[in-house]
N, C-alpha and C positions, 0 to 999 in steps of 0.2 A: 106599881106605885110611882107617883110623880112627886117631885119636890118643887114647892113654890119658891122661885128665886126672884120674883118680880120686884120685891122690896130690897134686894141685896144691892148695896152701893158701897161695898167695901172690898178691900183686897188683903189677903193674908200675906205677910212678908216672911222671909226665911228666918228673921230674927224672932218670929212668933207674934210680932205686932199685927194688929188688924186695923188697917187705915181706912177710915170713913172718907170716901172720895168726895162726897158732897159737903161734908163739914169736917175737914181734916183737923185733927188735934196735934199740936206740936209734940205732945207726950207720946204719940204713936209713930214718930219719925226717928229713925236711927241712921247715922251716917253710913254704917256697914251696908244697910239695905240700898241706900242711894248709890254707893260705890258699885255694888254688885249689879244693880240695874243699869246705870249709865254705861258700864263697861260692855254691856250686851246690847245696847241700842245703837244701831248703825246710822251714821250721818248719810245724807244723800240717798236715802232708801237703799243703802248698800251698793249703789252704783259707783264704786270707786275701784281703782286699780290696786293690785297687790294681793297677797295671800290672805290678809285679814281685812275685815271691815274696819273703816275708820270710825271709831266709837265716840259717843258724846263725851265720855269720860276723858279721852285724849283731847278732844276739842276744847273742853272747859279749862283743862290744864294749860293749853296753849293760850287761850284768851286771857286767863289770869296773868300769865307771864308777859303778854303784850301790854295789858293795861298797867301792870306794875312797872314795866320798863318805860312806858310813856308818862307815868305819874309817880315818880320816885318818892314824892313826899306823902303819898297816901298812907293813912293809918291801916293797920292789918284788917280792920272790919270792912273797909271798902275793897281790899284785895279778896277778902273772903266772899263778899257779895259777887265779885267777878267770877270766882271759882264756882259759886253755887247758882249762877244766873240761869242755867238750864236745868237745874236739879229736879224740877217738876217732871222732867221727861223720864225719870226712873219709874214713874207710874204710867204716864200717858203716851210715852214713846216720842219719837222726833218726827212730827208731821212736817213735811216740806211747806214752805211759806204759801205757795199757791193754794194748797189744800186748807191751810189755816184760814186764809182769806175767804175761801168758799164756804167753810163752816160758819164763820162769822163771830160775832161778839160773845155769844154764850160760851163758846170754847175758850176764848181768851179770858173771860171772867173765871172760868173753872181753873185754868192754868195759873192765873194770878192769885187766886185764893190758896191754892196749894203752895205756891211759892212763898207767899206771906207766912204760912204756917211753918215752912222750912226755915225761913229767916228768923222767925220767933224762936224756934227750937235752938238755934245756934247763936242767939244774942245779936243778930243783925237787925238794924232798924227796918221796919216794914215799909217805911216811906223813905226811899233813897233820894238824896238831893239830886235835882235835875242835872247838875254838872257831872256828878258821878255816874248817873244812868247814861248820860250822853257819851262819856268816855268808855264805859263798858260796851255800849253799842258800837262805838268806833272800833274798839279792839275786836269785837265779834265780827264786824265787816272785814277787817283786815285778815282775820283768820279764814273767814269764808272765801275771800278772794284767792288766797293762796291754796286752800283746799280745792277750790273749784278748778284752778288752773293746773295744779300739780296732780290731783287725784281724780277729779270728777269729769275730765274731758272738755272743760270749757276753754274756749279761746280767750286771749287776754281782752279782746274787744267785748265779748259777752260778759266776762266777769266784771269789767269796768262798768258796763251798763247797769248791771244788777247790784253790785256791791261797792262800786267806787274804786278808784285806783289808790292803793296805799301811798302815803307820802314817802319821799325819799328817806326821811329819818326813820320812819316805821319799817321800811324795807331793810335798812341797814341794821336796825336793832333786832330784827327777826329774820336775819339772813338764813339761819338754819331751817326756818320754816319752808324755804324753797326746796328743801330736800326731804320733805315729809315722807315718812314711811309709817303705815298704820301699825300700831302695837297689837300684839296678841292680847286677848281678853284679860288674862291674869296680870300682864304688865300694865295695861291701862288702869285696872282696878287698884293695883299697888301704888302707882304713881299718884292717882287721885287721892287716895287715903293718906299717903305720905305728905302731900302738900297741904291737905286739910289739917293734919296734926301739927304741922309747922305753924300755920296761920292761927290755929286754935291756941297754941302756946303763947304766941305773940299777943293775942287778944287778952288772954288771961293775965299776962304780965304788964299790960299797958295800964296807965293811971286811970 
């Protein structure tokens, strides 16, 4: 006996939610599922030094810290947007940029639709202002540069070519990132959840 799975386009989460991947509903998204998934998705396809893989969960915590340090006047919702900017990867994984480019626009539309559902679930505007998006991307590039040079075997010249060199101010503010050590899975998951809860509380208390 065979089972017809041709029409299946959903994934069951550990929370019990069943997420439709083609038409994701915000009601089927839980932060615990996101934290669990991101802590188990490796950046750089796992090609990093150390005992543990450098997870997407740790990466987004670092990106949010950089973005917040660089934009101290941001309301909590923009810092939350930075924390969740790669959250779609809890379902689709972290494809390296060259592979994303090879797959093309359909993949990016899929990723963006899921991210919009996640933002909606957590009361973040789905249309982020361009200046905020730009700052999140800048923080992402700073983190990528440091990850690349400290963990992924890139020379400074290579990293500068692909990600741009961080400004002196950014380097000073994120000096501890030059000593990056990948967290164990449980630690990454806990740090991600803890930061999410802090920002969630700030958003709830904001006017």
